N, C-alpha and C positions, 0 to 999 in steps of 0.2 A: 504494500500500500504506500500511498504518499505520506508526507510528513503531517503529523498532527491528526491522526485518525480520530474521528470524533463520534459520529453516529453510525450505527450498523443496523441494516434492515434487510431481512430476506424477502424475496419476491413472493407473491401469493402462489405462483406455480412451482416454487421450490428450485428453479433453475439458477437463480443468481442471488448473490448477497451484495448489496451496495454499501460502500463506506465513504462518508464525507471526510475529505482531508482538509481540515481547517487551516493548516499552515501551508498547504500546497496548492490552493485554489483549484481543486479538482475533486472528482468522484472516481473511486476505484470500483470497477465491475469485476466481481469475483465469481468464477464458475463454482457453483455449490457442490458439484460432484467431485471435482478435483482440487478444490480449495486453492486455485491459482488465479492470479489477476489476469484477466483477458483483455482489459482495456482500462485506460485512465483518461477520463474526459475532462478537459478544462471547463471551468465554470465562468460565468459572466462577471461575477463579483469575487472579491478577495476572500471573504469569510463565508464559507458554506456551512449549513447547519442541518436541517431536517430532511427526511426522505419519506415520500409516499408513492404508491404505485396505482396505476389504473387497475380496475378489477381484472382485466384480461392479462395483466403483467406485460403489456406491450410498451407502456411509457412509465418513466419514473419522473417524479416532480421533486425538485431540490430547492429548498428555501435558502436564500442567500441574504445575509444580514446587511443592513445599511451601515455606512460609516460617515459620520458627520452629516453633510447636506446631500451626499450621494444616496439615492433611495435604494431600498432593498429590491429583490427580484425573486421570481420563481423560474428556474431553468427547467425546460422539458427535455428529457433524454429519451430517444427512441432506442429501446434495448435491442431491436433487431439489427439496426445499422450501427449501434454503439456510438451515437453521435448526439450532440446537443442540437435540437431542431427548432427550438423557440425559447425566447426569454420574455417574461411578462414583468414589467416594473411594478413594484408594490410600495406604496407610501408607508412610512413608519418602519417598524423593526420586525420583519418576519423571522420567526425562529422555527417553532414546530409547525408541522403541516400534516394534513390528513385528507383523504379522498372519501367522500360519503357515497354509498351506493345510490343509484338513481331512485330507488324505492324510498330512500330517506329524504329526498328533496321535496320541498313544498310544491304543490301543483299550481300552475298559473291558471287563472280564470279569465 
């Protein structure tokens, strides 16, 4: 893993374990069967924090903390391509993150 391993989270399908590297501005993708790092993905912000997955284990969402006036963000990682595919700026200080199943979401009327 990278420097400053911080949060560790297995994927719902059991294929991967992700580790946020708080001092390395990256996320390590670990193959759960072989316990070896298969990718290290740079993040958009310096201080990475939490990990959440889409229910189908296709995407990982990584919260990145803000520093001073620089806003935080959530990076979206495609685990099939092992690449960051999107970054969403977040005002304030995002740390922990979770993904709710769609059945838990309020319905619009």
